C-alpha positions in Angstrom: 3.2 -16.4 1.2 6.6 -17.8 0.2 9.8 -18.2 2.1 11.1 -14.8 1.5 8.1 -12.9 -0.2 5.1 -12.0 1.8 1.9 -10.3 0.8 3.8 -7.1 0.1 7.2 -8.2 -1.2 10.4 -9.4 0.4 10.8 -7.3 3.5 13.2 -7.2 6.5 15.6 -5.2 8.4 18.3 -3.9 6.0 21.3 -6.1 5.9 19.8 -8.4 8.5 16.7 -10.1 7.1 17.1 -8.5 3.7 20.7 -8.0 2.4 22.4 -6.5 -0.6 23.3 -10.0 -1.7 19.6 -11.0 -1.8 18.9 -7.8 -4.0 21.9 -8.7 -6.3 20.6 -12.3 -6.8 17.0 -11.1 -7.3 18.3 -8.8 -10.1 20.4 -11.6 -11.5 17.5 -13.9 -11.8 15.0 -11.4 -13.2 17.6 -10.1 -15.7 18.0 -13.7 -17.0 14.4 -14.7 -16.8 13.0 -11.8 -18.8 15.8 -12.0 -21.3 14.9 -15.7 -21.8 11.1 -14.7 -22.2 12.1 -12.3 -25.0 14.4 -15.0 -26.8 11.5 -17.4 -26.6 9.3 -15.1 -28.8 12.1 -14.3 -31.2 12.9 -10.7 -29.8 16.5 -9.5 -30.1 15.9 -6.5 -27.9 17.2 -6.6 -24.3 14.8 -7.1 -21.4 13.8 -3.8 -19.8 13.2 -3.6 -16.0 12.1 -0.4 -14.3 13.4 0.4 -10.7 12.1 3.0 -8.2 12.9 3.6 -4.5 11.7 5.4 -1.4 13.8 7.6 0.8 15.4 5.1 3.2 19.3 5.3 3.4 19.4 1.6 2.5 17.3 2.1 -0.7 20.5 3.2 -2.5 22.3 0.1 -1.5 19.5 -2.2 -2.8 19.0 -0.1 -6.0 22.7 -0.5 -6.9 22.7 -4.3 -6.0 19.6 -4.8 -8.1 21.1 -3.0 -11.0 24.3 -5.0 -10.8 22.4 -8.2 -11.0 20.1 -7.1 -13.8 22.8 -5.9 -16.1 25.0 -8.9 -15.4 22.2 -11.1 -16.6 21.8 -9.0 -19.8 18.8 -6.8 -18.9 18.7 -2.9 -19.2 17.9 -1.2 -15.9 15.7 1.9 -16.1 16.1 3.9 -12.8 13.2 6.2 -11.8 15.1 7.3 -8.5 13.0 8.3 -5.6 9.3 7.8 -6.5 6.2 6.1 -5.4 5.1 2.6 -5.7 2.1 3.4 -7.8 4.2 5.5 -10.3 6.4 2.4 -10.8 3.3 0.3 -11.4 1.8 2.9 -13.8 5.0 3.4 -15.9 5.7 -0.3 -16.0 2.4 -0.8 -17.7 2.1 2.2 -20.1 5.8 2.0 -21.2 5.7 -1.8 -21.7 8.4 -2.8 -19.3 9.1 -6.5 -18.7 8.6 -5.8 -15.0 9.0 -3.1 -12.3 10.8 -3.2 -9.1 10.0 -1.0 -6.1 12.5 -0.7 -3.2 10.4 0.2 -0.1 9.2 -1.1 3.3 6.1 1.2 3.0 5.0 2.3 6.5 7.8 0.6 8.4 10.6 2.5 10.1 13.7 3.5 8.2 15.9 0.5 9.2 13.6 -1.9 7.4 13.4 -2.2 3.6 11.8 -4.3 1.1 11.6 -5.4 -2.6 8.2 -5.3 -4.4 8.0 -7.1 -7.8 5.5 -5.7 -10.3 4.6 -7.4 -13.6 4.2 -5.7 -17.0 0.5 -4.9 -16.3 1.4 -2.9 -13.4 0.2 -5.5 -10.9 1.9 -7.4 -8.1 3.9 -10.3 -9.4 2.3 -13.6 -9.9 3.1 -16.5 -7.4 4.6 -18.7 -9.9 7.4 -16.2 -10.8 7.9 -15.3 -7.2 8.4 -19.0 -6.5 11.2 -19.2 -9.3 12.9 -16.2 -7.7 12.9 -17.9 -4.4 14.3 -21.0 -5.8 17.2 -19.1 -7.3 17.7 -17.3 -3.9 18.1 -20.9 -2.4 20.5 -22.0 -5.2 18.0 -24.3 -7.0 18.0 -22.3 -10.3 20.9 -21.3 -12.6 21.3 -18.0 -14.3 24.3 -17.7 -16.6 26.2 -14.3 -16.9 25.8 -12.2 -20.0 28.9 -11.6 -22.0 30.3 -8.9 -24.3 27.5 -6.9 -26.0 24.8 -9.0 -24.2 25.7 -7.2 -20.9 22.9 -4.7 -20.1 23.2 -1.0 -19.2 21.5 1.6 -17.1 19.2 4.3 -18.2 18.2 7.4 -16.1 14.5 7.3 -16.4 13.4 10.4 -14.3 11.3 11.3 -17.3 8.9 8.4 -16.2 8.3 10.0 -12.9 7.5 13.3 -14.5 5.0 11.6 -17.0 3.3 10.0 -13.9 3.0 13.4 -12.4 1.4 14.7 -15.6 -1.1 11.7 -15.6 -2.3 12.5 -12.1 -2.7 16.2 -13.0 -4.8 15.1 -16.0 -7.2 13.3 -13.8 -8.1 16.5 -12.0 -11.7 17.3 -13.0 -12.0 20.4 -10.9 -9.7 23.4 -10.1 -8.6 23.6 -6.6 -8.0 27.3 -6.8 -10.1 28.2 -3.7 -8.9 25.4 -1.6 -6.3 25.3 1.2 -4.9 21.8 1.4 -2.3 20.3 3.8 -0.1 17.3 2.7 1.9 15.0 5.0 4.5 13.2 2.9 5.8 11.1 5.8 9.4 12.1 4.6 8.9 9.4 1.9 8.5 9.0 -1.8 5.7 11.4 -2.2 7.7 14.4 -1.1 8.8 15.3 -4.6 5.4 14.5 -6.3 2.4 15.4 -4.2 3.0 19.2 -4.0 3.6 19.4 -7.7 0.2 17.8 -8.4 -1.8 19.9 -6.0 -0.2 23.1 -7.0 -0.7 22.4 -10.7 -4.4 22.1 -9.9 -4.4 25.5 -8.2 -4.6 24.5 -4.5 -2.9 26.7 -1.9 -0.7 23.7 -0.7 0.9 23.4 2.7 3.3 20.6 3.2 4.8 18.9 6.2 7.3 16.1 6.6 8.7 16.6 3.1 12.5 16.8 4.2 13.8 13.2 4.0 17.2 12.5 5.2 17.3 8.8 4.9 16.5 8.1 8.6 13.2 10.0 9.2 10.8 8.2 6.8 7.4 7.6 8.7 8.9 8.9 11.9 6.0 10.5 13.8 4.7 11.4 10.3 2.4 10.2 7.5 -0.7 8.0 7.5 0.5 5.9 10.6 1.1 9.0 12.8 -1.7 11.3 11.6 -2.2 13.3 14.7 0.5 15.8 13.5 -1.7 16.5 10.4 -4.8 16.8 12.4 -3.4 19.6 14.5 -1.8 21.3 11.4 -5.1 21.3 9.4 -7.0 23.0 12.3 -4.2 25.5 13.1 -3.9 26.6 9.5 -7.5 26.6 8.6 -7.2 24.1 5.9 -10.1 22.6 3.9 -8.5 19.2 4.1 -5.4 17.4 4.7 -4.0 14.1 3.2 -1.4 11.9 4.8 0.6 9.3 2.7 2.8 6.5 3.9 6.5 5.9 2.9 5.8 4.7 -0.6 2.5 6.5 -1.1 0.4 3.6 -2.0 -2.0 4.5 0.9 -3.8 7.7 1.9 -5.8 8.8 4.9 -7.5 12.2 5.2 -8.3 14.8 7.8 -11.4 17.0 7.5 -11.5 20.7 8.3 -12.4 20.0 11.8 -9.4 17.8 12.4 -11.2 14.5 12.4 -9.6 11.5 10.7 -11.1 10.1 7.5 -10.2 6.5 7.3 -10.0 4.1 4.4 -13.5 3.0 5.3 -14.8 6.6 5.3 -13.2 7.1 1.8 -14.9 3.8 0.5 -18.2 5.2 1.9 -17.8 8.7 0.5 -16.7 7.6 -3.0 -18.9 4.5 -3.2 -21.9 6.7 -2.5 -20.8 9.3 -4.9 -20.4 6.6 -7.6 -23.8 5.1 -6.8 -25.5 8.5 -7.1 -24.1 9.0 -10.6 -24.8 5.5 -11.8 -21.0 4.7 -12.0 -20.8 1.9 -9.4 -20.2 -1.1 -11.6 -21.9 -4.2 -10.3 -23.1 -2.0 -7.5 -20.4 -3.5 -5.3 -17.5 -2.0 -3.2 -14.8 -4.5 -2.3 -13.4 -4.4 1.3 -11.4 -6.7 3.6 -12.3 -8.5 6.7 -10.8 -5.5 8.7 -13.4 -3.0 7.5 -15.7 -1.6 10.2 -19.3 -2.9 10.9 -20.4 0.6 10.5 -19.4 0.6 6.8 -21.5 -2.5 6.0 -24.4 -1.0 7.9 -24.5 2.2 5.9 -23.9 0.3 2.6 -27.1 -1.8 3.5 -29.0 1.5 4.0 -27.7 2.9 0.7 -28.5 -0.3 -1.2 -24.8 -0.9 -2.0 -23.4 -4.4 -2.1 -20.0 -5.3 -0.7 -17.4 -8.1 -0.9 -15.0 -9.0 1.9 -11.6 -10.4 1.1 -8.5 -11.3 3.1 -6.4 -8.5 4.4 -4.0 -7.3 1.7 -4.6 -4.9 -1.3 -3.5 -7.7 -3.6 -6.5 -9.8 -2.6 -8.8 -6.7 -3.0 -7.4 -6.1 -6.5 -7.6 -9.8 -7.5 -11.4 -9.7 -6.6 -12.0 -6.5 -8.4 -10.5 -7.7 -11.6 -12.1 -11.1 -11.5 -15.6 -9.5 -10.9 -15.3 -6.3 -12.7 -15.5 -3.9 -9.7 -14.3 -0.4 -9.9 -13.9 0.6 -6.2 -12.2 -1.3 -3.3 -9.7 -0.9 -0.5 -8.7 -1.3 3.1 -9.3 0.7 6.3 -5.6 1.5 6.4 -6.0 3.7 3.2 -5.1 1.2 0.4 -7.8 2.5 -2.0 -8.0 1.0 -5.5 -9.7 2.7 -8.5 -9.3 0.2 -11.2 -10.4 2.6 -13.9 -7.2 4.7 -13.3 -4.7 2.4 -11.5 -3.7 -1.1 -10.9 -2.6 -0.6 -7.4 -3.4 1.4 -4.3 -2.4 5.0 -5.0 -2.3 7.5 -2.2 -2.1 10.7 -4.3 -4.9 9.5 -6.7 -7.0 8.7 -3.7 -6.6 12.3 -2.4 -7.5 13.7 -5.9 -10.7 11.5 -5.9 -11.7 12.8 -2.5 -11.2 16.4 -3.7 -13.3 15.7 -6.7 -16.3 14.7 -4.5 -15.6 17.7 -2.2 -15.7 20.1 -5.2 -18.5 18.4 -7.1 -20.8 18.4 -4.0 -19.6 21.8 -2.8 -19.6 20.5 0.8 -16.9 20.4 3.5 -15.1 17.1 4.1 -16.9 16.6 7.4 -20.3 16.9 5.6 -19.1 14.1 3.2 -18.6 11.7 6.1 -22.0 12.1 7.6 -24.1 9.1 7.7 -21.2 6.7 8.5 -20.9 5.8 12.2 -17.8 3.8 13.1 -18.3 0.9 15.6 -15.8 1.1 18.4 -12.7 -1.0 17.4 -9.5 -1.9 19.3 -6.5 -3.5 17.6 -3.4 -4.7 19.3 -0.3 -6.1 17.8 1.7 -8.7 19.6 5.3 -9.4 18.3 5.9 -13.1 18.3 8.6 -15.7 17.5 6.5 -17.8 15.2 3.3 -16.3 13.7 1.9 -19.7 12.6 2.6 -21.5 15.9 0.9 -18.6 17.9 -2.2 -18.6 15.6 -2.5 -22.3 15.9 -2.0 -22.7 19.7 -5.0 -24.5 21.2 -5.2 -22.2 24.2 -5.2 -19.1 21.9 -7.9 -20.6 19.8 -10.0 -21.4 22.8 -9.7 -17.8 24.0 -10.8 -16.6 20.6 -13.9 -18.8 20.7 -14.8 -17.7 24.2 -14.7 -14.1 22.9 -16.8 -14.9 19.8 -19.4 -16.5 22.0 -19.6 -13.6 24.4 -19.8 -11.0 21.7 -22.4 -12.9 19.7 -24.2 -10.8 17.0 -23.2 -7.5 18.6 -19.5 -7.6 17.8 -16.7 -9.7 16.4 -13.1 -10.7 17.1 -10.5 -11.2 14.4 -7.0 -12.7 15.1 -4.6 -12.8 12.1 -0.9 -12.9 11.1 0.7 -9.8 9.7 1.7 -10.3 6.1 4.8 -8.2 6.4 6.0 -8.1 10.2 6.4 -10.8 12.9 3.1 -9.8 14.5 -0.1 -11.2 15.5 -2.9 -8.8 15.2 -5.9 -8.9 17.5 -8.9 -6.9 16.8 -12.4 -6.6 18.5 -15.4 -4.6 17.4 -18.3 -4.1 19.8 -20.8 -1.5 21.0 -18.4 0.1 23.4 -14.7 0.6 24.0 -14.5 -1.3 27.2 -15.8 -4.5 25.7 -13.3 -4.2 22.9 -10.5 -3.8 25.3 -11.6 -6.6 27.5 -11.6 -9.3 24.9 -8.6 -8.0 23.0 -6.6 -8.0 26.3 -7.8 -11.5 27.3 -6.5 -13.0 23.9 -3.3 -11.0 24.0 -2.6 -12.3 27.6 -3.1 -15.9 26.5 -0.6 -15.4 23.6 1.9 -14.0 26.1 1.2 -16.7 28.7 1.8 -19.5 26.1 5.2 -18.1 25.6 4.8 -16.8 21.9 5.5 -13.1 22.5 8.9 -11.7 22.0 
């Protein structure tokens, strides 16, 4: 991670940790940088940069600031308006943009925001370019202003969003005509896309949390507050429900009985489905260290290999591309299907789950059978300095005591959040009380050592 950019972009409270000036300067550098790249290969065409945003009130401020910087440096800014992160990644790739920018803080509350940079292949920006951006933010790089006809312009590119919707519809292998589906759009970026896709495929589609007002994104809604969807699915007799986060790059599901289908469940369901059809390339599903013990146990039973990466969908994707894997993701619902997308895509994930449901002609609850989750407790501690808290000798000693006590029957994982000032403490064991005991012991040491805010 850099000074400003973490594992999922430059994120902070709007106009506190991340300001309009930051956005303007990011636009200034990217506009100049990609204009230079074009000049180096003899191109006389202006650099083209794609921009999307979620529904936060501050997203408009950051959008205009980015556009101002881009055009001032000589690039043309193509604006998709409110759209999802995966749609920006898809259109940046297929329409051959120099790069894409998504304005979002994903599952964070409305007062936070972020800037994600996406390369021309629809992937997260490489570390080298990110480092150059950070140097410019700190005044270590120069970027001259464009003049006269070299100044860029803006282009309304809502057509790109519509084309992305068409792409998702084209991936539907089955009609959903006899299915009743609930969607929780988290008052975020999926509100104008998800319903259109499911209705086009024939589903009776019921939608909640699709009235964004700039202040209600993720508020008791979406994949981080799925209890509302659980109740809604049962009360309305739905076949399934799907919950997205603010920028719709993740998806969790609810079966017809109201039980949550986590990202690990999704990897199990679709991994088994691919294995049965001989489509699981390299016979490997890529997970992170946060995936549940139960997932590995059932994969062992099915003869499916698995890899474990650091937490973060970028690490999952990097492993998948390096080793040619087709399926990977996180328990939080970032699921990557490399045949169809270069990033986690919540709406695509829901379509792939529906594919299995329709192909097997079984209810969602039946698809999850065979996978038993080990009890898991995760607590987040807000801290002043993540690295200092993680490196504290007393904290490390507490972690080692827990590891020794758990032995082979469980595990403890203590890590820094890549996007928030948090230390995450997670324990898996054979029962809830054991999980809580060792999580609480480590959390208390973090607090006692003065790291907690």
